[in-house]
C-alpha positions in Angstrom: -21.0 -10.1 9.8 -17.5 -10.7 8.4 -14.6 -8.6 9.7 -13.1 -6.1 7.2 -11.1 -3.0 7.3 -7.6 -1.7 7.4 -5.0 -0.6 9.9 -2.4 2.0 9.1 0.9 2.9 10.7 3.0 5.9 9.6 6.5 6.5 10.9 9.2 8.9 10.0 12.9 7.9 10.3 15.2 10.8 9.5 14.5 11.6 5.8 12.3 8.6 5.0 8.7 7.7 5.7 7.5 4.2 6.5 3.8 3.2 6.0 2.4 -0.1 7.2 -1.0 -1.2 5.9 -2.8 -4.3 7.1 -5.8 -5.1 4.9 -8.5 -7.4 6.1 -11.6 -8.9 4.4 -13.2 -7.2 1.5 -12.6 -3.4 1.4 -15.2 -1.0 0.3 -15.5 2.7 -0.7 -16.2 3.6 2.9 -12.8 2.2 4.0 -11.1 4.5 1.5 -13.0 7.5 2.7 -11.2 7.0 6.0 -7.7 6.1 4.7 -7.4 8.6 1.9 -7.3 11.7 4.1 -4.8 10.0 6.4 -2.5 9.3 3.5 -3.0 12.8 2.1 -2.2 14.5 5.4 0.8 12.3 6.2 2.4 12.8 2.8 1.6 16.4 2.2 4.5 18.4 0.9 6.7 15.4 0.0 7.9 15.8 -3.6 10.5 13.1 -3.7 10.6 9.3 -3.6 11.2 8.7 0.1 8.2 6.7 1.2 8.4 2.9 1.7 5.2 1.0 2.2 4.6 -2.5 3.6 1.2 -3.9 2.7 0.1 -7.0 4.6 -2.6 -8.4 2.4 -2.5 -11.9 3.8 -6.1 -11.5 5.1 -7.4 -9.5 2.2 -10.2 -11.2 0.3 -10.7 -8.4 -2.3 -12.1 -5.0 -3.1 -15.5 -3.7 -4.2 -15.4 -2.1 -7.7 -15.6 1.4 -6.1 -12.8 0.6 -3.7 -10.6 -0.6 -6.6 -11.1 2.8 -8.2 -10.4 4.5 -4.9 -7.2 2.5 -4.5 -6.0 3.4 -8.0 -6.7 7.2 -7.4 -4.8 7.1 -4.1 -1.8 5.4 -5.8 -1.9 7.9 -8.6 -2.1 10.9 -6.2 1.1 9.8 -4.5 2.9 7.9 -7.3 6.0 10.1 -7.2 6.5 9.8 -3.5 7.0 6.1 -3.2 10.5 4.5 -3.2 9.4 0.9 -2.6 6.1 -0.8 -2.0 6.2 -4.4 -0.7 3.0 -6.3 -1.0 2.8 -9.4 1.2 0.1 -12.0 0.5 -0.6 -15.5 -0.7 -3.1 -14.9 -3.6 -2.0 -15.1 -7.2 -4.1 -12.0 -8.1 -2.0 -10.0 -5.6 1.2 -10.8 -7.6 -0.5 -9.6 -10.8 -1.8 -6.5 -9.0 1.8 -5.6 -8.0 3.0 -6.0 -11.6 0.1 -3.9 -12.9 0.8 -1.1 -10.3 4.4 -0.9 -11.5 3.1 0.8 -14.6 1.7 3.7 -12.7 3.9 4.3 -9.7 7.4 5.7 -10.0 8.9 3.5 -7.3 9.3 -0.2 -7.3 6.5 -2.6 -6.3 7.1 -6.3 -5.5 4.9 -9.1 -4.3 6.2 -11.4 -1.5 4.8 -14.6 0.0 6.9 -14.2 3.2 6.7 -11.0 5.3 10.4 -11.2 6.3 11.5 -11.1 2.7 9.3 -8.1 2.1 10.7 -6.2 5.1 14.3 -7.1 4.1 13.8 -5.7 0.6 12.2 -2.5 2.0 15.2 -1.9 4.2 17.8 -2.2 1.5 19.4 1.0 0.5 
């Protein structure tokens, strides 16, 4: 059995939220059934762009079709809350996914191939 899943960290620092996601293997609908309520609860009541997200997708192999739809719905539900989303990974499709997501999310989304660069960008004012 191949390892898959996600790890989430949520932290508040004064007036900003930081979310860290580590994605591993191939994610399915069941993974999003777990993560979606966590996101919804953590970001309930936030109506401004104060959330920064670091996504470590370096061990992500892909998504099931249903999980892709779940990911899109999750992003759309919180699209006005994100300030910046840094996607770290080594796959070409991840860079395309970041560009595509920029059309739907009010904050900035960038793809990085080095985690340090992603974190520096997130911490810029």
